[in-house]
C-alpha positions as a printed Julia matrix, in Angstrom:
542×3 Matrix{Float64}:
  -0.13  -35.5    -3.28
   0.49  -31.61   -3.31
   3.84  -30.69   -1.79
   2.84  -26.87   -2.22
  -0.64  -25.84   -0.98
  -3.79  -27.33   -2.53
  -7.59  -26.44   -1.8
  -9.99  -28.69   -2.89
 -13.5   -27.84   -3.18
 -13.42  -25.31   -0.21
 -16.09  -23.03    0.66
 -16.49  -20.68    3.85
 -19.26  -18.31    5.28
 -18.96  -16.02    7.74
 -21.75  -14.02    9.44
 -24.31  -15.45    6.9
 -22.17  -14.14    4.0
 -20.29  -16.68    1.55
 -16.74  -15.48    1.38
 -15.15  -18.69   -0.8
 -17.35  -20.5    -3.17
 -16.25  -24.06   -4.3
 -12.48  -22.73   -4.47
 -10.06  -25.41   -5.87
  -6.49  -24.94   -6.98
  -3.04  -26.78   -6.35
   0.34  -24.71   -6.27
   2.75  -26.84   -6.62
   6.07  -27.15   -4.44
   8.37  -23.69   -5.24
   5.66  -22.01   -7.11
   5.33  -18.08   -6.47
   1.95  -17.35   -7.16
   0.26  -13.98   -6.93
  -3.25  -13.57   -5.15
  -5.2   -10.95   -7.3
  -8.55   -9.71   -6.88
 -10.79   -6.33   -5.71
 -10.68   -5.19   -2.45
 -13.21   -7.34   -0.3
 -12.82  -10.26   -2.69
 -11.65  -12.11    0.42
  -7.99  -12.36   -0.31
  -6.78  -12.35    3.6
  -9.79  -14.68    4.67
  -7.99  -17.36    1.98
  -4.24  -16.9     3.11
  -5.38  -17.33    6.76
  -7.26  -20.73    5.81
  -3.63  -21.83    4.77
  -2.37  -21.74    8.3
  -5.35  -22.25   10.22
  -6.29  -18.99   10.88
  -9.4   -19.03    9.6
 -11.7   -20.38   10.77
  -9.74  -21.45   14.22
  -9.85  -17.99   15.29
 -12.77  -15.9    13.34
 -15.29  -18.72   13.45
 -17.23  -19.14   10.57
 -18.66  -22.26    8.62
 -16.03  -24.16    6.4
 -16.21  -27.14    3.79
 -13.87  -28.78    1.45
  -9.52  -29.76    2.14
  -6.72  -27.7     2.76
  -3.21  -29.55    2.6
   0.46  -27.62    2.76
   3.34  -29.87    1.81
   1.03  -32.89    2.18
  -0.38  -32.05    5.59
  -3.86  -31.79    6.14
  -4.64  -28.1     7.38
  -8.34  -28.91    8.85
  -8.41  -29.95   12.19
  -5.01  -28.31   13.52
  -4.37  -25.2    15.19
  -1.65  -22.87   13.62
   0.63  -23.17   16.08
   0.76  -27.01   15.05
   1.62  -25.68   11.49
   3.98  -22.94   12.33
   6.82  -25.2    10.86
   5.75  -25.72    7.45
   3.61  -22.43    6.9
   4.81  -19.17    7.32
   2.49  -16.16    7.57
   3.05  -12.33    7.21
  -0.67  -10.54    7.68
  -1.42   -6.73    6.69
  -0.49   -4.98   10.35
   3.17   -6.06   11.39
   2.5    -4.67   14.37
  -0.56   -6.9    15.59
   1.94   -9.75   15.11
   4.76   -8.79   17.06
   5.19  -10.56   20.56
   8.91   -8.92   21.43
   9.95   -5.65   21.43
  13.41   -5.8    19.79
  14.3    -7.12   16.33
  16.5    -9.66   17.17
  14.3   -11.32   20.19
  11.2   -11.34   17.42
  13.39  -12.93   14.89
  14.16  -15.47   17.33
  11.22  -16.07   19.01
   9.53  -18.6    16.51
  12.71  -21.18   16.67
  12.77  -20.94   20.72
   9.13  -21.71   20.52
   9.59  -24.81   17.91
  12.82  -26.16   20.01
  15.88  -25.15   17.83
  19.34  -25.47   19.23
  20.55  -21.87   20.28
  23.37  -22.36   17.96
  21.47  -23.31   14.87
  19.02  -20.51   15.82
  21.64  -18.06   16.15
  22.78  -18.92   12.16
  18.88  -18.65   11.1
  18.47  -15.17   12.9
  21.85  -14.13   11.04
  20.93  -15.29    7.78
  17.51  -13.89    7.89
  19.23  -10.49    8.7
  21.44  -10.6     5.83
  18.76  -11.81    3.31
  16.32   -9.2     4.22
  18.77   -6.42    4.92
  18.26   -5.86    8.53
  21.6    -5.59    9.69
  21.49   -1.94   10.44
  18.52   -2.58   12.77
  19.34   -5.79   14.59
  19.58   -4.46   17.84
  17.02   -1.64   17.79
  13.22   -1.6    19.24
  10.34   -2.57   16.89
   8.95    0.93   18.17
  11.88    2.8    16.63
  11.57    1.01   13.16
   9.88    2.66   10.3
   6.83    0.78    9.09
   9.07   -0.33    6.08
  11.36   -2.1     8.48
   8.48   -3.55   10.82
   7.53   -5.2     7.78
  10.82   -6.68    6.6
  11.23   -8.12   10.55
   7.73   -9.62    9.98
   8.55  -11.51    7.35
  11.99  -12.61    8.59
  10.09  -13.86   11.82
   8.15  -15.86    9.75
  11.22  -17.49    7.33
  13.31  -18.21   10.86
  11.26  -21.63   10.94
  12.28  -22.65    7.82
   8.85  -23.11    6.36
   7.64  -25.28    3.28
   5.12  -22.94    2.49
   4.86  -18.63    2.79
   1.56  -16.78    2.87
   2.11  -12.96    2.82
  -0.71  -10.53    2.92
   0.46   -7.26    0.76
   3.99   -7.37    2.35
   5.1    -4.46    0.07
   2.36   -2.19    0.97
   4.46   -0.06    3.37
   8.09   -0.46    1.29
   9.43    2.42   -1.19
  10.09    0.83   -4.62
  13.83   -0.12   -3.97
  12.93   -2.23   -0.6
  10.08   -4.02   -1.87
  12.29   -4.85   -4.9
  14.91   -5.97   -1.9
  12.18   -8.16   -0.51
  10.22   -9.59   -3.61
  13.89  -10.64   -5.08
  14.35  -12.42   -1.19
  11.04  -14.4    -1.97
  12.42  -15.05   -5.25
  15.49  -16.64   -4.05
  13.72  -19.0    -1.57
  11.39  -20.1    -4.07
  14.49  -21.09   -6.71
  16.88  -21.82   -4.44
  15.15  -23.59   -1.28
  11.79  -24.78   -2.9
   9.4   -22.56   -0.7
   6.06  -22.35   -1.78
   4.94  -18.79   -1.72
   1.43  -17.35   -1.96
   1.15  -13.52   -1.96
  -1.51  -10.78   -2.02
  -0.73   -7.17   -3.01
  -2.66   -4.76   -4.24
   0.22   -3.1    -5.93
   0.82   -5.59   -8.65
   2.95   -3.87  -11.23
   5.74   -4.73   -8.36
   4.88   -8.09   -8.26
   3.68   -9.4   -11.28
   7.4    -9.64  -12.63
   8.54  -12.0   -10.17
   5.29  -14.29  -10.12
   4.92  -17.49  -11.46
   1.3   -17.86  -11.79
  -1.61  -16.09  -10.57
  -4.76  -16.84   -8.51
  -7.77  -14.47   -9.41
 -10.47  -14.29   -6.56
 -13.33  -12.22   -7.37
 -17.14  -13.22   -6.33
 -16.16  -15.89   -4.07
 -14.76  -18.08   -6.93
 -11.26  -18.51   -8.24
  -9.22  -19.06  -11.39
  -5.58  -20.13  -11.44
  -3.43  -20.32  -14.25
  -0.4   -18.06  -16.21
   0.01  -14.53  -14.63
  -0.89  -12.96  -18.22
  -3.81  -14.78  -18.93
  -5.16  -14.34  -15.19
  -4.57  -10.82  -15.31
  -5.68  -10.34  -18.92
  -9.28  -11.73  -17.22
  -8.91  -10.06  -14.1
 -10.77   -7.02  -12.96
  -7.74   -5.2   -11.28
  -4.51   -5.25  -13.25
  -1.21   -3.31  -13.22
  -1.02    0.05  -15.64
   1.18   -2.11  -18.01
  -1.57   -4.38  -18.52
  -3.96   -2.2   -18.85
  -1.87   -0.21  -21.69
  -1.67   -3.48  -23.42
  -5.61   -3.92  -23.02
  -6.07   -0.26  -24.8
  -3.16   -0.37  -27.36
  -4.77   -4.17  -28.2
  -1.02   -6.04  -27.65
  -1.09   -9.85  -27.45
  -0.62  -11.43  -24.5
  -0.97   -8.64  -22.48
   2.78   -7.94  -21.63
   2.96   -8.18  -17.9
   6.62   -6.67  -17.8
   7.94   -3.04  -18.62
  10.41   -5.16  -20.88
   7.68   -6.83  -22.97
   5.64   -4.06  -23.74
   8.6    -1.94  -24.6
   8.77   -4.84  -27.41
   5.18   -3.86  -28.36
   5.51    0.09  -27.96
   7.36    1.12  -31.02
   3.89    2.14  -33.1
   2.37    3.64  -30.18
   4.84    6.08  -29.34
   4.77    6.97  -32.75
   1.42    7.68  -32.6
   2.02    9.78  -29.83
   4.68   11.83  -30.53
   2.18   14.15  -33.21
  -0.23   14.38  -30.53
  -0.92   17.04  -27.82
   2.08   17.53  -25.84
   1.31   16.89  -21.65
  -0.66   19.26  -20.12
   0.71   22.6   -18.94
   2.35   23.16  -15.37
  -0.73   23.81  -12.64
  -0.12   27.36  -10.65
  -0.35   26.94   -7.16
  -2.89   29.4    -5.52
  -2.82   31.88   -2.65
  -0.21   30.61   -0.32
  -1.14   28.44    2.62
   1.7    26.65    4.31
   5.03   28.11    5.22
   7.75   25.59    6.67
  11.5    27.38    7.2
  14.43   25.02    8.82
  12.09   22.63   10.16
  14.14   19.72   12.11
  13.09   16.91   13.67
  15.19   14.89   16.26
  14.17   11.69   17.56
  16.88    9.55   19.9
  19.56    8.75   18.12
  18.58   10.29   15.24
  17.72   13.45   13.05
  14.63   12.58   11.09
  14.05   16.01    9.44
  16.84   18.19    8.83
  15.98   21.62    7.93
  13.41   20.93    5.33
  11.58   24.4     3.87
   8.41   23.76    2.13
   5.69   25.77    1.11
   2.54   24.99   -0.6
  -0.48   27.04   -1.67
  -4.47   26.23   -1.89
  -5.16   23.75   -4.95
  -1.69   22.09   -4.75
  -1.29   18.7    -4.39
   1.73   17.51   -3.33
   3.75   13.83   -3.25
   6.05   13.49   -0.52
   7.95   10.61   -1.46
  11.77    9.19   -0.33
  12.57    5.72    0.82
  11.6     4.18    4.2
  12.86    6.34    7.23
  13.89    9.15    5.12
  12.0    11.41    7.48
   8.21   11.93    5.49
   5.86   10.97    8.54
   7.84   13.11   11.1
   7.33   15.9     8.63
   4.26   15.59    8.2
   3.38   15.57   12.07
   5.37   18.43   12.69
   4.07   20.75   10.02
   0.33   19.62   11.59
   1.72   20.85   15.24
   1.07   17.43   17.04
   4.16   15.73   16.46
   7.9    16.68   17.32
   9.51   19.69   16.2
  13.35   20.62   17.36
  13.57   23.52   15.04
  12.3    25.61   12.3
   8.55   27.27   12.3
   5.5    26.08   10.27
   3.11   28.56    9.55
  -0.6    27.81    8.21
  -2.48   31.1     7.08
  -0.5    32.96    9.25
  -0.98   30.19   12.69
   1.57   27.99   13.94
  -0.13   25.01   14.46
   1.94   23.63   17.5
   0.39   26.92   19.22
  -3.54   25.76   19.4
  -5.29   23.15   21.34
  -5.86   20.22   19.61
  -9.28   20.5    18.62
  -8.73   24.03   16.88
  -5.26   22.64   15.2
  -7.73   19.58   13.27
  -9.48   22.49   12.02
  -6.42   23.63   10.56
  -4.5    21.1     9.58
  -5.78   17.87    9.42
  -3.44   14.33    9.1
  -4.87   10.96    8.78
  -1.74    8.58    9.6
  -0.17    5.67    8.39
  -2.48    3.48   10.83
  -6.04    4.95   10.41
  -7.35    3.14   13.37
  -5.24    5.12   15.11
  -7.53    8.27   14.58
 -10.85    5.19   15.63
 -11.86    4.69   19.56
 -15.7     4.48   19.12
 -17.25    1.34   19.35
 -19.23    2.32   15.77
 -18.61    4.06   12.7
 -21.74    6.15   13.22
 -20.42    6.87   16.57
 -16.96    7.94   14.86
 -18.78   10.23   12.8
 -21.45   11.93   15.36
 -18.1    12.52   17.54
 -16.38   13.97   14.36
 -19.38   16.5    13.66
 -19.37   17.34   17.76
 -15.56   18.1    17.88
 -15.03   19.7    14.55
 -18.44   22.02   15.38
 -20.22   20.55   12.08
 -24.04   20.03   11.82
 -24.93   16.71   12.85
 -24.66   14.2     9.58
 -21.9    16.25    7.99
 -19.02   13.06    8.88
 -21.87    9.99    7.5
 -22.34   12.29    4.48
 -18.84   12.78    3.79
 -18.15    8.98    4.72
 -21.04    8.15    1.97
 -19.66   10.09   -0.66
 -16.28    7.98    0.1
 -17.71    4.4     0.68
 -20.79    2.52    0.71
 -21.73   -0.75    1.65
 -21.01    0.02    5.75
 -23.3    -2.54    7.35
 -25.03   -0.88   10.46
 -23.41   -0.74   13.93
 -20.04   -2.23   12.6
 -17.01   -1.42   14.85
 -14.24    0.25   12.85
 -11.93   -2.4    13.46
 -14.03   -4.92   12.03
 -13.79   -3.04    8.52
 -11.51   -3.67    5.66
  -7.89   -1.23    4.97
 -10.05    0.95    2.49
 -13.35    1.24    4.56
 -11.27    2.16    7.42
  -9.08    5.01    5.13
 -12.64    6.37    4.49
 -13.63    6.68    7.52
 -10.42    8.29    8.91
 -10.5    10.34    5.87
 -14.17   11.44    6.78
 -13.26   12.33   10.46
 -10.54   14.21    9.9
 -12.18   16.38    6.52
 -15.3    16.96    9.02
 -13.5    19.6    10.53
 -12.79   21.3     6.85
  -9.06   21.82    7.79
  -7.51   23.91    4.87
  -4.18   21.67    4.89
  -4.83   17.86    4.22
  -2.11   15.62    5.2
  -1.95   12.02    4.46
   0.32    9.05    5.37
   0.81    6.47    3.21
  -3.38    6.22    2.35
  -3.37    3.81   -0.41
  -2.56    0.65    1.7
  -5.32   -1.7     1.47
  -6.55   -0.09   -1.88
  -7.08   -1.65   -5.42
  -6.56    0.12   -8.52
 -10.18    1.4    -8.96
  -9.99    2.48   -4.76
  -6.54    4.19   -5.74
  -8.4     6.04   -8.46
 -11.51    7.45   -6.66
  -9.05    8.27   -3.57
  -7.27   10.35   -6.32
 -10.41   11.96   -7.84
 -11.67   12.71   -4.37
  -8.39   14.59   -3.7
  -8.53   16.51   -6.69
 -11.71   17.88   -5.77
 -10.95   18.86   -2.26
  -7.36   20.72   -4.05
  -9.79   22.5    -6.61
 -12.08   23.4    -3.49
  -9.19   25.27   -2.05
  -7.51   22.85   -0.2
  -4.1    22.12    0.16
  -3.26   18.4    -0.02
   0.25   17.11    1.05
   0.65   12.86    0.68
   3.37   10.93    1.82
   3.5     7.54   -0.73
   5.45    4.82   -1.63
   2.62    4.44   -4.45
   4.37    5.66   -7.93
   0.87    4.41   -9.69
  -0.86    6.66   -7.19
   1.57    9.56   -7.69
   1.2     9.64  -11.01
  -2.89    9.94  -10.85
  -2.95   12.29   -7.79
  -0.05   14.67   -7.59
   0.65   18.12   -9.36
   3.95   18.63   -7.67
   6.43   15.94   -6.3
   9.13   16.43   -3.44
  11.61   13.79   -2.47
  13.51   13.32    0.84
  16.46   11.45    1.51
  18.01   11.53    5.29
  15.31   13.95    6.05
  16.31   16.7     3.35
  14.9    18.04    0.5
  16.71   16.65   -2.3
  14.52   17.34   -5.18
  11.05   19.81   -5.55
   8.96   20.5    -8.77
   6.05   19.44  -11.04
   5.26   15.79  -10.75
   5.88   15.05  -14.51
   9.36   16.6   -14.22
  10.38   14.98  -11.25
   8.89   11.04  -11.79
   9.94   10.76  -15.45
  13.43   11.72  -14.51
  13.59    9.25  -11.52
  13.86    5.55  -12.47
  12.99    4.89   -8.63
   9.84    6.68   -9.04
   8.68    6.7   -12.58
   5.72    5.14  -13.38
   5.17    2.15  -15.42
   3.74    3.66  -18.19
   6.24    6.4   -18.08
   8.58    3.59  -18.65
   7.2     2.37  -21.94
   5.95    5.71  -23.32
   8.36    8.51  -22.62
   6.18   11.9   -21.72
   2.9    10.13  -20.47
   2.43    9.13  -16.94
  -0.87    7.13  -17.19
  -3.07    4.96  -19.06
  -6.04    7.42  -18.97
  -4.0    10.05  -20.11
  -2.81    7.94  -23.23
  -6.45    6.91  -23.8
  -7.44   10.48  -23.82
  -4.78   11.5   -26.57
  -5.89    8.34  -28.76
  -9.82    9.48  -28.39
  -8.36   13.02  -29.62
  -6.52   11.59  -32.72
  -9.77    9.64  -33.18
 -11.82   12.6   -32.87
  -9.33   14.78  -34.93
  -8.67   16.82  -32.4
  -5.16   16.65  -31.16
  -2.7    19.23  -31.66
   0.03   18.48  -32.98
   3.29   18.63  -30.65
   4.6    21.9   -30.17
   1.8    23.01  -32.32
């Protein structure tokens, strides 16, 4: 009998659609397994089956057996399994039941009747493990999204579960914070024997930590070694795609492995056409000078100067809490601004009414659902057309260009993360604002989805919009950005061409740049090799 997580011939259907089809796997105790699959493959459903959230709270038809630490899941409510399974969902706020960090961490232990002295010890250990000491007494509402994510993980760990399931736990974290969380999970696996099943679209972050991988695609599942599974997966991190392109054995999963194979490819690329020239900005659009944002007890933005021209694609990067979201809201005019000035096409957006402001600067927040209020996505589009003064059907047409397969009459909150983002983006674009601001838009998107978003934003920039995206996703930045601005403690510490800024930063460099200096994406390498094959590649410097 498995002491980890075991699925035996599990099938699940919801609303007439098959989600899982005869899924079987057996994760041993102390296994770190990465759950892989395209957006909409059913990864979140599978994770929720481990602790009984599916089908207890979702409905649907299930067959087969699920066991955790030898305990039968079917027939048990999630509360009955709290001592053996810790669950962390995509949206930390949706799972919080208190208002303060320490209270949230202690809540599960209180419900399980843990002795107060033992509970204080557990909470302190979790605080130290996840680096939460500086926010221990803070209100949850005052945390950054990345800090909230770590609190949610901590709350799941306090009960000392035998298994931990996590749905995109690093999606809101900067690269350094993500490494800290993943390292903590790695210690839980190796030191305490906790079984971890983790779904994550940012595979480049997690693959190096995983012992095995589980590919879910078309309702079927394949479990095995990480390299074998990723080699057959329709979604894979850039280093694996690079290995496929170059024909390396394995393929390599880590940067270290890829470098051992890369000498020959580096030599070939050295004689090919150099990097594309820096793109020139178009006519000035945004001018911000000395922008300051103060929140109670903290200066989030400290005298930032930022200018952007039409056609620019700017990635705003920095650690969690560096002020990126506060700056975006201040630029849009809706958020707090304690000092400084902002002009978009010569107009201060803060001086306008909300409807007029949205036509000047559109902002898609980190939680796209915050923009969505109607009962169906069709009603959202109709409202966007009316509010934006656009012809009827404009928003729906933009949405159709971004995503397909939306069921008629679907509530926005029943859409996938990627579909909700597409709807919020369509609603924002309906007003045709010259300045488009997006806060962490790649959460919930797999690699093809991010590539499609980058292409859409590039098309908008080419049409004369200025696009500013706050992101922790270095691979998306490599695909999207022409310019990178890095914030630290509310101030700009770097501002320049994307190739120059990210290549010089160990924290923000994409995987390809770490293997092949001077190159940022697999697509860029493929294009260079195609030119070599056609005999059209220019010698470097030639």
